C-alpha positions as CSV (number, residue, x, y, z in Angstrom):
1,M,91.5,98.5,136.1
2,K,95.3,98.9,135.6
3,Q,95.7,95.1,135.3
4,T,92.9,94.9,132.7
5,A,94.5,97.8,130.7
6,F,97.9,96.1,130.9
7,T,96.3,92.9,129.8
8,V,94.6,94.5,126.8
9,L,97.8,96.2,125.7
10,A,99.8,93.0,126.1
11,A,97.3,90.9,124.3
12,G,97.1,93.4,121.5
13,A,100.9,93.6,121.2
14,F,101.4,89.9,121.1
15,A,98.5,89.4,118.7
16,T,99.8,92.2,116.3
17,I,103.2,90.6,116.4
18,A,101.7,87.2,115.5
19,F,99.6,88.8,112.8
20,D,102.6,90.5,111.2
21,A,104.9,87.6,111.6
22,F,102.4,85.3,109.9
23,G,101.3,87.7,107.2
24,Q,104.5,89.3,106.3
25,G,107.0,86.6,107.2
26,L,105.7,83.0,107.4
27,A,103.1,83.2,104.6
28,P,105.5,84.5,102.0
29,M,108.2,82.1,103.2
30,F,105.9,79.2,102.3
31,G,104.9,80.7,99.0
32,F,101.7,82.5,99.9
33,A,100.9,86.2,99.5
34,K,102.4,88.8,101.8
35,L,100.0,91.0,103.8
36,A,100.3,94.7,103.5
37,P,98.3,96.1,106.4
38,V,100.1,99.4,106.5
39,G,99.4,99.8,102.8
40,L,95.7,99.2,103.4
41,A,95.8,101.7,106.3
42,N,97.5,104.2,104.1
43,S,94.9,103.8,101.3
44,T,92.1,104.2,103.8
45,L,93.6,107.3,105.4
46,N,94.3,108.8,102.0
47,T,90.7,108.2,100.9
48,I,89.3,109.8,104.0
49,F,91.8,112.7,104.4
50,E,93.3,113.0,100.9
51,S,96.8,113.6,102.4
52,V,98.3,112.1,105.5
53,P,101.7,112.5,107.2
54,K,104.3,109.8,106.7
55,G,104.1,107.1,109.4
56,S,100.4,107.7,110.2
57,A,99.4,104.5,108.4
58,Y,101.9,102.5,110.5
59,L,100.5,104.1,113.7
60,L,97.0,103.3,112.6
61,H,97.9,99.7,112.0
62,L,99.5,99.4,115.5
63,M,96.7,101.2,117.3
64,T,94.1,99.1,115.6
65,G,95.8,95.9,116.6
66,V,97.1,96.8,120.0
67,V,94.1,98.6,121.2
68,F,90.9,98.6,119.1
69,Y,90.6,95.1,117.8
70,T,91.6,93.7,121.2
71,L,89.0,95.8,123.0
72,G,86.4,94.5,120.5
73,Y,87.0,91.0,121.7
74,L,87.0,92.0,125.4
75,L,84.0,94.4,125.3
76,I,81.8,92.9,122.6
77,A,82.6,89.5,121.2
78,R,83.2,87.6,124.5
79,P,80.4,89.2,126.5
80,V,77.9,88.6,123.8
81,Q,79.0,85.0,123.4
82,K,78.7,84.6,127.2
83,M,75.1,85.9,127.2
84,V,74.0,83.8,124.2
85,M,76.1,80.6,124.5
86,P,77.7,80.7,128.0
87,S,79.3,77.2,127.7
88,L,81.0,77.8,124.4
89,H,84.8,77.7,124.7
90,W,86.6,81.0,124.2
91,S,88.6,79.7,121.3
92,V,85.5,79.3,119.2
93,T,84.5,82.8,119.9
94,A,88.1,84.0,119.0
95,I,87.9,82.2,115.7
96,A,84.5,83.7,114.9
97,Y,85.9,87.1,116.0
98,G,88.9,86.7,113.7
99,I,86.5,86.1,110.8
100,A,84.5,89.2,111.7
101,L,87.7,91.2,111.8
102,W,88.6,89.9,108.3
103,I,85.2,90.9,107.0
104,F,85.6,94.3,108.6
105,A,89.1,94.9,107.2
106,L,88.7,93.5,103.7
107,Y,85.1,94.4,103.0
108,I,84.2,97.5,105.0
109,M,87.6,99.2,105.2
110,A,89.2,98.0,101.9
111,H,86.1,98.1,99.8
112,L,83.5,100.4,101.2
113,V,86.0,103.0,102.6
114,A,89.2,102.7,100.4
115,G,87.3,101.7,97.2
116,M,89.2,98.5,96.5
117,K,87.6,95.3,95.2
118,P,85.5,93.5,97.8
119,F,87.8,91.2,99.7
120,L,90.6,92.4,97.4
121,G,89.2,90.3,94.6
122,F,89.5,87.0,96.4
123,T,93.2,86.7,95.5
124,G,95.9,85.0,97.5
125,I,96.2,87.9,99.9
126,T,92.5,87.4,100.8
127,W,93.1,84.0,102.3
128,V,96.3,85.0,104.0
129,A,94.4,87.9,105.6
130,L,91.7,85.5,106.7
131,W,94.2,83.2,108.5
132,G,96.1,86.3,109.8
133,H,93.0,87.7,111.4
134,I,92.1,84.4,113.0
135,V,95.7,84.1,114.3
136,F,95.4,87.6,115.7
137,A,92.1,86.9,117.5
138,V,93.2,83.6,118.9
139,V,96.5,85.1,120.3
140,A,94.7,88.1,121.7
141,A,91.9,86.0,123.3
142,W,94.4,83.5,124.7
143,V,96.4,86.2,126.5
144,M,93.2,87.8,127.9
145,E,91.7,84.5,129.0
146,A,95.0,83.4,130.6
147,R,95.2,86.6,132.6
148,G,91.5,86.5,133.5
149,A,90.5,89.7,131.7
150,S,86.7,89.8,131.2
151,V,83.8,92.0,131.2
152,E,80.4,90.9,132.5
153,Y,77.3,92.6,131.4
154,T,74.2,92.1,133.6
155,K,70.6,92.5,132.7
156,P,69.0,95.5,134.5
157,A,66.8,94.5,137.4
158,Q,63.2,94.4,136.6
159,P,61.0,96.7,138.7
160,A,58.6,94.9,141.0
161,L,55.0,95.0,140.0
162,A,52.8,96.8,142.5
């Protein structure tokens, strides 16, 4: 349990660093849009709570990346993939999970919760966010797979017919 918790936190930390480095450093360096995940978190928190303390959006961004998105891969994406398509390589699952995170962030959170245009209007930031979420998911999955973190769900035993 301790090893799995450490692995989740390490995977989330490395993945969040990769996401931020790509979206706030590399993408703008090469002439693409710069991601503003803390700005999105702040808009979301302000929509929900009307007023939030300074720094809370930054903490939400970190907690989402380090803990929640990483747990989503470990507890949902990978186990479902293993039940449905057990021979599929983890990297394909990670890419699909990254796309699902992108949809969650830019449609559900940005649009449905914070009231912004769906997928932020399909501007340059939309596509940087897509690749950023894929980078996040692949890095997180790679760390968890390399360290052997996994969750196996089993089907409940069927009662014997009398």
